[in-house]
C-alpha positions as CSV (number, residue, x, y, z in Angstrom):
1,X,0.0,0.0,0.0
2,X,2.8,2.4,0.9
3,X,4.6,1.7,-2.3
4,X,1.4,2.4,-4.3
5,X,0.8,5.7,-2.5
6,X,4.4,6.7,-3.2
7,X,3.9,6.0,-6.9
8,X,0.6,8.0,-6.9
9,X,2.4,10.9,-5.2
10,X,5.2,10.9,-7.8
11,X,2.8,10.5,-10.8
12,X,0.6,13.4,-9.5
13,X,3.7,15.6,-9.1
14,X,4.9,14.8,-12.7
15,X,1.4,15.6,-14.0
16,X,1.3,18.9,-12.2
17,X,4.7,19.8,-13.5
18,X,3.7,18.9,-17.1
19,X,0.7,21.2,-16.7
20,X,3.1,24.0,-15.6
21,X,5.0,23.3,-18.8
22,X,1.8,23.5,-20.8
23,X,1.2,27.0,-19.6
24,X,4.8,28.2,-20.2
25,X,6.4,30.0,-23.1
26,X,10.1,30.1,-23.9
27,X,10.2,33.8,-23.0
28,X,8.7,33.1,-19.5
29,X,11.4,30.5,-18.8
30,X,14.2,33.1,-19.0
31,X,12.2,35.8,-17.0
32,X,14.5,35.5,-14.0
33,X,17.7,35.3,-16.0
34,X,16.9,38.7,-17.4
35,X,16.5,40.1,-13.9
36,X,19.7,39.3,-12.0
37,X,18.8,41.1,-8.9
38,X,15.6,39.2,-8.4
39,X,17.3,36.0,-9.4
40,X,20.0,36.4,-6.8
41,X,17.6,37.3,-4.0
42,X,15.4,34.3,-4.9
43,X,18.2,31.8,-4.9
44,X,19.6,33.3,-1.7
45,X,16.3,32.9,0.0
46,X,15.7,29.3,-1.2
47,X,19.2,27.9,-1.2
48,X,21.0,29.8,1.5
49,X,18.7,31.4,4.1
50,X,16.1,28.6,4.5
51,X,18.8,25.9,4.8
52,X,20.6,28.0,7.4
53,X,17.4,28.4,9.4
54,X,16.9,24.7,9.3
55,X,20.5,24.2,10.4
56,X,20.0,26.7,13.3
57,X,16.8,25.0,14.5
58,X,18.5,21.6,14.5
59,X,21.4,23.0,16.5
60,X,19.4,24.8,19.2
61,X,16.4,22.4,19.6
62,X,16.6,18.9,21.2
63,X,14.8,17.0,18.4
64,X,14.9,13.3,17.5
65,X,16.9,11.9,14.6
66,X,13.9,11.3,12.4
67,X,12.9,14.9,12.5
68,X,16.5,15.9,11.8
69,X,16.4,13.8,8.7
70,X,13.2,15.4,7.6
71,X,14.7,18.9,8.3
72,X,17.7,18.0,6.2
73,X,15.4,16.9,3.3
74,X,13.4,20.1,3.5
75,X,16.5,22.3,3.8
76,X,18.0,21.0,0.6
77,X,14.8,20.7,-1.4
78,X,14.4,24.3,-2.7
79,X,12.1,25.1,-5.6
80,X,9.0,26.7,-7.0
81,X,5.6,25.9,-5.4
82,X,3.3,23.3,-7.0
83,X,0.0,25.2,-6.5
84,X,-0.5,26.0,-10.2
85,X,-4.3,26.5,-10.2
86,X,-4.2,28.9,-7.2
87,X,-1.1,30.7,-8.3
88,X,-2.6,31.5,-11.7
89,X,-4.5,34.2,-9.9
90,X,-1.2,36.0,-9.2
91,X,0.3,38.4,-11.7
92,X,3.6,36.7,-11.5
93,X,3.3,33.8,-13.9
94,X,6.6,34.5,-15.6
95,X,8.4,34.6,-12.3
96,X,6.8,31.4,-11.0
97,X,7.5,29.4,-14.2
98,X,11.1,30.7,-14.5
99,X,11.6,29.9,-10.8
100,X,10.6,26.3,-11.3
101,X,13.0,25.8,-14.1
102,X,15.9,27.7,-12.5
103,X,15.5,26.0,-9.1
104,X,15.4,22.5,-10.8
105,X,18.7,23.3,-12.6
106,X,20.4,24.7,-9.5
107,X,19.2,21.6,-7.6
108,X,21.5,19.4,-9.7
109,X,24.5,21.0,-7.9
110,X,23.0,22.3,-4.7
111,X,21.2,19.2,-3.4
112,X,24.2,16.9,-3.3
113,X,26.4,19.7,-2.0
114,X,24.0,20.8,0.8
115,X,23.3,17.1,1.7
116,X,27.1,16.5,2.1
117,X,27.7,19.7,4.0
118,X,24.8,19.5,6.4
119,X,24.4,15.7,6.8
120,X,27.0,15.4,9.6
121,X,25.6,18.3,11.5
122,X,22.1,16.9,11.2
123,X,23.3,13.5,12.6
124,X,22.2,12.0,9.3
125,X,24.2,10.1,6.7
126,X,22.9,9.8,3.1
127,X,24.9,9.2,0.0
128,X,23.3,11.2,-2.9
129,X,25.4,11.5,-6.0
130,X,25.1,14.3,-8.6
131,X,24.3,11.7,-11.3
132,X,21.4,10.3,-9.2
133,X,20.0,13.9,-8.8
134,X,20.5,14.7,-12.5
135,X,18.7,11.5,-13.6
136,X,15.8,11.9,-11.2
137,X,15.3,15.6,-11.9
138,X,15.4,15.0,-15.6
139,X,12.8,12.3,-15.4
140,X,10.4,13.9,-12.9
141,X,10.8,17.6,-13.6
142,X,12.6,18.7,-16.8
143,X,11.1,16.0,-19.1
144,X,7.5,16.7,-18.0
145,X,8.0,20.4,-18.5
146,X,9.3,19.9,-22.0
147,X,6.4,17.5,-22.8
148,X,3.9,20.1,-21.5
149,X,5.6,22.9,-23.6
150,X,5.6,20.7,-26.6
151,X,1.9,20.0,-26.3
152,X,1.2,23.7,-25.9
153,X,3.2,24.4,-29.1
154,X,1.3,21.7,-31.2
155,X,-2.1,21.8,-29.6
156,X,-2.5,25.1,-27.8
157,X,-6.3,25.1,-27.3
158,X,-6.6,21.4,-26.5
159,X,-3.6,21.5,-24.1
160,X,-5.0,24.5,-22.2
161,X,-8.4,22.7,-21.6
162,X,-6.7,19.4,-20.7
163,X,-4.3,21.2,-18.4
164,X,-7.0,22.6,-16.1
165,X,-8.6,19.2,-15.7
166,X,-5.4,17.4,-15.0
167,X,-4.4,20.1,-12.5
168,X,-7.6,19.5,-10.6
169,X,-7.3,15.7,-10.7
170,X,-3.6,15.6,-9.9
171,X,-4.0,18.0,-7.0
172,X,-6.7,15.8,-5.5
173,X,-4.7,12.7,-6.0
174,X,-1.6,14.4,-4.5
175,X,-3.4,15.5,-1.3
176,X,-5.4,12.4,-0.9
177,X,-2.4,10.1,-1.3
178,X,-0.5,12.2,1.2
179,X,-3.3,12.1,3.8
180,X,-3.8,8.3,3.4
181,X,-0.1,7.7,3.8
182,X,-0.1,9.7,7.0
183,X,-3.1,7.8,8.3
184,X,-1.5,4.4,7.6
185,X,1.8,5.5,9.3
186,X,0.2,7.7,11.9
187,X,2.4,6.1,14.6
188,X,5.3,8.1,13.3
189,X,3.4,11.3,13.9
190,X,1.9,10.4,17.2
191,X,5.3,9.7,18.6
192,X,6.7,13.1,17.7
193,X,7.9,15.3,20.5
194,X,6.6,18.8,20.8
195,X,10.1,20.1,20.0
196,X,10.0,18.2,16.7
197,X,6.6,19.6,15.8
198,X,7.8,23.1,16.8
199,X,11.0,22.8,14.7
200,X,9.0,21.8,11.5
201,X,6.4,24.6,12.1
202,X,9.1,27.1,12.8
203,X,10.9,26.2,9.6
204,X,7.7,26.9,7.7
205,X,7.0,30.2,9.4
206,X,10.6,31.5,9.0
207,X,10.6,30.4,5.3
208,X,7.4,32.4,4.6
209,X,9.0,35.4,6.2
210,X,12.3,35.1,4.3
211,X,10.4,34.8,0.9
212,X,8.2,37.8,1.8
213,X,11.3,39.8,2.8
214,X,13.4,39.1,-0.3
215,X,10.7,38.9,-3.0
216,X,11.3,42.5,-4.2
217,X,8.9,45.4,-4.6
218,X,6.2,43.5,-6.5
219,X,3.6,42.2,-4.1
220,X,2.8,39.1,-6.1
221,X,6.5,38.2,-6.5
222,X,6.9,38.4,-2.7
223,X,3.9,36.2,-2.3
224,X,5.2,33.6,-4.8
225,X,8.7,33.5,-3.3
226,X,7.3,33.2,0.2
227,X,5.2,30.2,-0.8
228,X,8.1,28.7,-2.7
229,X,10.4,29.0,0.4
230,X,7.7,27.5,2.7
231,X,6.5,24.6,0.5
232,X,9.9,23.7,-0.9
233,X,10.2,21.5,-4.0
234,X,8.1,18.4,-3.3
235,X,9.6,16.5,-6.3
236,X,13.2,17.1,-5.1
237,X,12.2,16.3,-1.5
238,X,10.8,12.9,-2.4
239,X,13.9,12.1,-4.4
240,X,16.1,12.9,-1.3
241,X,13.7,11.3,1.2
242,X,13.5,8.0,-0.5
243,X,17.3,7.6,-0.1
244,X,16.7,7.1,3.7
245,X,16.1,3.6,5.1
246,X,12.5,3.2,6.3
247,X,9.4,5.2,5.8
248,X,9.5,7.6,8.7
249,X,11.5,10.4,6.9
250,X,9.1,10.2,4.0
251,X,6.1,10.3,6.3
252,X,7.4,13.4,8.1
253,X,8.2,15.1,4.9
254,X,4.7,14.4,3.5
255,X,3.2,15.7,6.7
256,X,5.1,18.9,6.3
257,X,4.0,19.3,2.7
258,X,0.3,18.6,3.5
259,X,0.5,21.2,6.3
260,X,2.4,23.6,4.0
261,X,-0.1,23.2,1.3
262,X,-2.9,24.2,3.6
263,X,-1.0,27.1,5.2
264,X,0.1,28.4,1.9
265,X,-3.4,28.3,0.5
266,X,-4.6,30.3,3.5
267,X,-1.7,32.7,3.1
268,X,-2.3,33.1,-0.6
269,X,-6.0,33.9,0.0
270,X,-5.2,36.5,2.6
271,X,-2.5,38.1,0.4
272,X,-5.0,38.5,-2.5
273,X,-7.4,40.5,-0.4
């Protein structure tokens, strides 16, 4: 059952990313690259400040090893948010799409590097080679985006209609699979210490604040970066989490993402008022 749910999680993520590609043009992909200031702030927020916050929380809080492993996964899994239907209401589509591509490319170098640097301090050992990251990111992120963009170029009207339906279905499957996984393995959540819960919630709150602070003068850009920092990159996170022995790390990471999805949706609704 757990293996089936993991497959459903990964398939729904791939479907959502393909839909992002179906709504992306080549000019939107390079949006961030043509704005170096925003690019540097975005990368600093996602790949430097949020991991450092996670590092600080692990150092100062007496949390169990399983939570430390989850914190490591979340620290290194930077990326754009996968809330495509909700984020369409922001006037920052170019920024969001470009952020997804850029963060996926940077992850090829950053994820193995951060994992190696922080692993010892998080009391966690995981061997994650660059070749593994490249292969997994290519299959689960870059290829779906290219397929989505290809469908848009060949069948623009049809792909737009199909994309909306797939986003709705994939979103439901993603959340439902995550919740069922948590119910099945609820013992891993019930046994959490209050310090572990506080550390995970604290990471989410600090991440929202960091994104809000560094998102620049555009309100929608700040909102998008805040959500990106808080939700992290669910595709990259699952790639890293599955490298650990046992299911506990995956369960804690999924619990974080389900909570982050709910919190980010509420945050986005309030920001749009």
